[in-house]
Backbone as CSV, one residue per row, in Angstrom:
resi,resn,N_x,N_y,N_z,CA_x,CA_y,CA_z,C_x,C_y,C_z
1,MET,39.373,58.320,-17.623,38.119,57.309,-17.452,37.155,58.818,-17.239
2,ALA,35.973,58.829,-17.819,34.883,59.929,-17.664,33.451,59.143,-16.849
3,ILE,32.980,59.964,-15.875,31.850,59.699,-15.099,30.790,60.452,-15.725
4,GLU,30.079,59.784,-16.442,28.812,60.375,-16.931,27.864,60.881,-15.380
5,SER,27.520,62.301,-16.052,26.622,62.714,-14.667,25.241,63.290,-14.948
6,ARG,24.380,63.086,-14.760,22.805,62.961,-15.177,22.335,63.812,-14.115
7,GLY,21.391,64.618,-14.145,21.073,65.120,-12.439,19.466,64.128,-12.827
8,ASN,19.047,63.553,-11.196,17.766,63.221,-10.726,16.348,64.096,-10.637
9,THR,16.096,63.654,-11.775,14.842,64.374,-11.865,14.033,64.467,-10.117
10,GLN,13.848,63.526,-9.687,13.134,63.204,-8.621,13.846,64.282,-7.186
11,THR,15.529,64.000,-6.670,16.456,64.412,-5.720,16.720,65.768,-6.572
12,GLY,17.152,65.680,-7.892,17.941,67.051,-8.563,19.246,66.758,-7.895
13,GLN,19.444,65.353,-7.931,21.091,65.172,-7.207,21.728,65.039,-8.690
14,SER,23.477,64.878,-8.733,23.996,64.634,-10.468,25.661,63.284,-9.502
15,GLY,26.295,63.247,-10.001,26.949,62.125,-10.008,27.005,60.686,-9.810
16,GLN,28.073,59.849,-9.434,28.232,58.817,-10.118,26.539,57.599,-9.514
17,TYR,26.397,58.036,-8.044,25.435,56.838,-8.022,24.187,57.870,-7.214
18,GLY,24.495,59.009,-7.009,22.994,59.879,-7.442,22.048,59.984,-8.507
19,GLY,22.950,60.038,-9.635,22.143,60.265,-10.759,21.418,58.508,-11.389
20,THR,21.542,59.385,-12.808,20.933,58.069,-13.299,21.737,57.584,-15.013
21,GLY,23.144,57.140,-14.092,24.002,56.538,-15.037,23.524,55.369,-15.782
22,GLN,24.736,54.625,-15.785,24.434,53.289,-15.993,23.724,52.184,-15.163
23,TYR,24.448,52.434,-13.686,23.600,51.362,-12.779,22.242,52.299,-12.223
24,GLY,21.467,53.692,-13.347,20.616,53.849,-12.596,20.263,54.484,-11.289
25,SER,19.661,54.964,-11.115,19.704,56.076,-9.835,19.744,55.147,-8.436
26,GLY,20.600,55.845,-7.451,20.879,55.100,-6.402,19.553,54.269,-5.536
27,GLN,18.611,55.029,-6.113,17.039,54.333,-5.374,16.306,53.565,-6.042
28,SER,16.262,53.827,-6.792,15.495,52.558,-8.283,17.037,51.108,-7.817
29,GLY,18.316,50.841,-7.573,19.542,49.923,-7.087,18.485,49.179,-6.007
30,GLN,18.161,49.870,-4.919,18.026,50.011,-3.424,16.929,49.270,-3.711
31,SER,15.675,49.703,-3.736,14.441,49.177,-3.960,14.429,48.011,-5.290
32,GLY,15.319,47.533,-5.988,14.968,46.734,-6.651,15.682,45.166,-6.463
33,GLN,16.590,45.770,-5.067,17.256,44.863,-4.286,16.560,44.022,-3.671
34,SER,16.107,45.307,-2.641,14.726,45.153,-1.658,13.519,44.481,-2.463
35,SER,13.391,44.480,-3.424,11.998,43.694,-3.804,12.195,42.373,-4.356
36,GLN,13.838,42.330,-4.707,13.843,40.545,-4.843,14.377,39.731,-3.519
37,THR,14.415,40.677,-2.427,15.131,40.073,-1.051,13.499,39.699,-0.609
38,SER,12.686,40.326,-1.320,11.071,40.576,-0.269,10.687,39.427,-1.352
39,SER,10.709,39.093,-2.582,10.822,38.084,-3.235,10.877,36.540,-2.600
40,PHE,12.001,36.754,-2.853,12.519,35.462,-1.885,12.394,35.240,-0.549
41,THR,12.080,35.937,0.194,11.610,36.030,0.989,10.236,35.462,1.236
42,HIS,9.235,36.323,0.474,7.843,35.122,0.484,8.261,34.290,-0.046
43,ALA,8.740,33.731,-1.137,8.377,32.034,-1.715,9.530,31.136,-0.431
44,THR,10.959,32.101,0.069,10.642,30.323,1.147,9.637,30.692,2.087
45,SER,8.956,32.033,2.724,7.757,31.281,3.683,6.704,30.154,2.807
46,ALA,6.458,31.088,1.379,5.507,30.068,1.088,5.795,28.049,0.395
47,VAL,7.260,28.355,1.091,7.876,26.891,0.698,7.985,26.070,2.370
48,ASN,7.877,26.807,2.874,8.218,26.666,4.428,6.241,26.273,5.037
49,THR,5.718,27.306,4.958,3.992,26.364,4.388,3.760,25.913,4.074
50,ALA,3.963,25.197,2.602,3.548,24.214,2.145,4.289,22.442,2.522
51,GLY,5.462,23.074,3.091,6.684,22.217,4.076,5.837,21.589,4.677
52,SER,5.445,22.459,5.760,4.856,22.445,6.976,3.193,21.566,7.063
53,MET,2.397,22.110,5.712,1.471,21.831,5.629,1.193,19.700,5.246
54,ALA,2.944,19.697,4.274,2.428,18.695,4.047,3.123,17.608,5.466
55,HIS,4.564,18.398,6.424,4.165,16.870,7.589,2.892,16.843,7.805
56,GLY,2.388,18.131,7.896,1.051,17.702,8.658,0.092,16.910,8.215
57,ALA,-0.088,16.728,6.655,-1.212,15.861,6.003,-0.121,14.309,6.543
58,VAL,1.111,14.304,6.331,1.668,13.112,6.377,1.657,12.613,7.832
59,ASP,1.391,13.092,8.928,1.113,13.251,10.773,-0.050,12.604,10.617
60,LYS,-1.444,13.048,9.713,-2.397,13.093,9.716,-3.200,11.652,9.495
61,ALA,-2.216,11.366,8.151,-2.552,10.232,7.282,-2.001,8.546,8.114
62,ALA,-0.312,9.133,9.151,-0.257,7.976,9.925,-0.700,7.962,10.625
63,THR,-1.535,8.892,11.612,-2.220,9.082,12.969,-3.559,7.806,12.306
64,ALA,-4.201,8.183,11.334,-5.565,7.226,10.913,-5.040,5.853,10.285
65,ALA,-3.760,5.981,9.959,-3.462,4.600,9.301,-2.924,3.721,10.974
66,ASP,-3.184,4.347,11.896,-1.997,3.511,13.470,-3.859,3.085,13.936
67,HIS,-4.683,4.136,13.278,-6.241,3.346,14.306,-6.746,2.866,13.271
68,VAL,-6.618,2.413,12.070,-7.007,1.755,12.006,-6.447,0.609,11.684
69,LEU,-4.727,0.200,11.457,-4.786,-0.996,12.055,-4.717,-1.264,13.469
70,GLU,-4.652,-0.895,14.108,-5.435,-1.300,15.512,-6.703,-1.618,15.524
71,LYS,-7.640,-1.666,14.664,-8.882,-1.189,14.937,-8.848,-3.501,14.162
72,VAL,-8.310,-3.312,13.081,-8.107,-4.461,11.924,-7.558,-5.524,13.106
73,THR,-6.541,-5.065,13.887,-5.985,-5.728,14.684,-6.967,-6.399,16.054
74,LYS,-7.078,-5.806,16.613,-8.503,-6.268,17.328,-9.343,-6.969,16.852
75,GLY,-10.092,-6.697,15.929,-10.728,-7.981,15.132,-10.311,-8.745,14.706
76,ALA,-9.253,-8.969,14.492,-8.823,-10.311,13.748,-7.984,-11.439,15.573
77,HIS,-7.482,-10.547,16.721,-7.391,-10.777,17.800,-8.943,-10.990,18.786
78,GLY,-9.864,-10.520,18.009,-11.360,-11.162,18.073,-11.893,-11.992,17.767
79,ALA,-11.709,-12.414,15.903,-12.108,-13.334,15.574,-11.172,-14.464,16.185
80,VAL,-9.698,-14.606,16.170,-9.217,-15.338,16.782,-9.539,-16.665,18.215
81,ASP,-10.197,-15.420,19.271,-10.588,-15.565,21.168,-11.971,-16.327,20.579
82,LYS,-12.791,-15.866,19.481,-13.935,-16.193,19.437,-13.936,-18.045,18.655
83,ALA,-12.590,-18.278,17.751,-12.949,-19.457,17.131,-12.074,-20.364,17.981
84,VAL,-11.382,-19.960,18.569,-10.670,-21.024,20.224,-11.428,-21.349,20.622
85,GLY,-12.888,-19.802,20.974,-13.524,-20.427,22.540,-14.861,-21.354,21.923
86,ALA,-14.705,-21.615,20.148,-15.578,-22.422,19.616,-15.172,-23.650,19.852
87,THR,-13.994,-23.735,19.373,-13.558,-25.280,19.115,-12.751,-26.103,20.782
88,THR,-12.489,-24.809,21.925,-12.281,-25.542,23.205,-13.287,-26.952,23.238
89,PRO,-14.733,-26.559,23.396,-16.058,-27.321,24.281,-15.634,-28.417,22.867
90,ALA,-15.224,-28.885,21.604,-15.497,-29.817,20.592,-14.523,-30.027,20.726
91,ALA,-13.230,-29.485,21.486,-12.029,-30.716,21.419,-11.959,-31.275,22.781
92,ARG,-13.239,-30.510,23.665,-13.157,-31.080,25.118,-14.264,-32.581,24.959
93,TRP,-14.998,-32.274,24.293,-16.616,-33.351,23.923,-15.314,-34.455,22.995
94,ILE,-14.521,-34.402,22.173,-13.911,-35.818,21.353,-13.235,-36.088,22.219
95,GLU,-12.268,-35.521,23.259,-11.613,-35.983,23.870,-11.987,-36.694,25.346
96,GLU,-13.113,-36.418,25.830,-14.148,-37.449,26.456,-14.526,-38.397,25.951
97,ARG,-15.129,-38.254,24.667,-15.678,-39.689,23.645,-14.609,-40.783,23.670
98,GLU,-13.280,-40.459,23.629,-12.039,-40.864,23.192,-11.857,-41.830,24.558
99,ILE,-12.222,-41.451,26.193,-11.911,-42.047,27.025,-13.088,-42.923,27.383
100,TYR,-14.094,-42.020,27.259,-14.756,-43.185,26.757,-15.188,-44.602,26.594
101,ALA,-14.850,-45.005,24.915,-14.280,-45.369,23.794,-13.560,-46.755,24.176
102,LYS,-12.360,-46.252,24.708,-11.645,-46.755,25.858,-12.287,-47.586,26.472
103,GLU,-12.559,-47.264,26.989,-13.095,-47.454,28.812,-14.336,-48.759,28.527
104,LYS,-15.462,-48.589,26.923,-16.069,-49.305,26.963,-15.060,-50.085,26.443
105,GLU,-14.523,-50.096,25.231,-13.779,-51.515,24.547,-12.947,-52.263,25.404
106,GLN,-12.228,-51.457,26.542,-11.478,-52.779,27.863,-12.911,-53.751,28.032
107,ALA,-14.243,-52.691,28.761,-15.078,-53.688,29.638,-15.289,-54.558,28.555
108,LEU,-15.419,-54.468,26.845,-15.647,-55.549,26.521,-14.785,-56.452,26.120
109,VAL,-13.656,-56.213,25.948,-12.811,-57.337,26.169,-12.604,-58.306,27.400
110,GLN,-12.977,-57.446,28.691,-12.963,-58.280,29.776,-13.859,-59.128,29.724
111,ALA,-15.245,-58.511,29.203,-16.716,-59.500,29.213,-16.286,-61.148,28.729
112,THR,-15.304,-60.225,27.767,-15.710,-61.798,26.073,-14.706,-62.554,26.512
113,SER,-13.310,-62.471,27.465,-12.553,-63.097,27.690,-13.203,-63.671,28.780
114,GLU,-13.720,-63.355,29.860,-14.677,-63.964,30.731,-15.257,-65.099,30.431
115,TRP,-16.382,-64.698,29.009,-17.484,-65.661,29.340,-16.562,-66.750,28.014
116,VAL,-15.916,-66.672,27.570,-15.602,-67.636,26.481,-14.237,-68.599,27.806
117,LEU,-13.895,-68.001,28.723,-13.296,-68.772,29.807,-14.760,-69.622,29.865
118,ALA,-15.516,-69.253,30.611,-16.742,-69.811,30.761,-17.026,-70.841,30.370
119,HIS,-17.431,-70.804,28.956,-17.659,-71.696,28.076,-16.852,-71.711,26.541
120,PRO,-15.589,-72.750,26.884,-15.251,-72.973,25.898,-15.454,-73.841,24.836
121,VAL,-16.024,-74.776,24.889,-16.762,-75.363,23.377,-18.020,-73.895,22.453
122,LYS,-18.753,-73.575,23.872,-19.747,-72.859,22.472,-18.736,-71.892,21.875
123,SER,-17.347,-71.699,22.691,-17.290,-70.352,21.935,-16.327,-70.827,21.137
124,LEU,-15.906,-71.676,20.586,-15.285,-72.471,19.156,-15.985,-72.786,18.434
125,GLY,-17.541,-73.401,18.596,-18.273,-73.913,17.464,-18.732,-71.493,17.066
126,ILE,-19.087,-70.843,17.902,-19.511,-69.299,17.817,-18.158,-69.063,16.059
127,ALA,-16.841,-69.547,16.550,-15.552,-69.196,16.418,-15.604,-69.911,14.650
128,PHE,-15.939,-71.173,14.527,-16.306,-71.993,13.730,-17.069,-71.444,12.245
129,VAL,-18.229,-71.021,13.029,-19.154,-70.961,12.461,-18.693,-69.366,11.508
130,ALA,-18.642,-68.829,12.249,-18.405,-67.026,11.952,-17.305,-67.420,10.945
131,GLY,-15.867,-67.851,11.090,-14.913,-68.227,10.093,-15.325,-69.058,9.264
132,LEU,-16.726,-69.677,8.673,-17.327,-70.140,7.917,-17.917,-69.238,6.554
133,LEU,-19.149,-68.394,7.557,-19.470,-67.372,7.188,-18.456,-66.074,6.346
134,VAL,-17.650,-65.766,7.058,-16.834,-64.667,6.486,-15.753,-65.373,5.317
135,GLY,-15.177,-66.627,5.188,-14.960,-67.274,3.762,-16.462,-67.222,2.546
136,ARG,-16.985,-67.516,2.893,-18.383,-67.560,2.043,-18.116,-66.023,1.565
137,ILE,-18.273,-65.317,2.500,-18.959,-63.856,1.934,-17.697,-63.258,0.895
138,THR,-16.390,-63.866,1.176,-15.320,-63.530,0.709,-15.091,-63.712,-0.482
139,SER,-15.535,-64.939,-0.879,-14.500,-65.504,-2.058,-16.102,-65.271,-2.953
C-alpha cells in the first residue's frame, strides 16, 4: 500500500496527515469540522431562541386571554346582579299585592256572608234577578 506524499505549500510538510493527500490537509479538515460544529451550534441557538420567543408569545397571549376572560366574567356577574337588583323590588311588590288581594277577598266574603244572614229575603231576590240576567245574556 503506497502512501501518496505531497508537500503542503503553507507549512512545507509532507506525509499522510500533513500533506494534501486524499483527505486534504490536516488544517483544512479540522477547520471544516469546526465550521460544521459552529453552524450546528448557531442553528441550535437559533432554534432555542425561536422556541423561547414562541413560549413568550404563548405566555403573553394566555395572560391577555386571562385578563379578557376575567373582565367578561366580571361583566356577566355585574349584569346578573343588576337584573336581580331590578327584579327583587318587583317580586316584593307582587307578593305584597297578592297578600293584599287575599285579605280583601276574605273581607269581602265575610261582609257578604254577614249581609246575606241579615237580609235573607233580599238576598234571594237579588240572586233570582242575577240568574235571569245571566240566562238572557248567555242564550
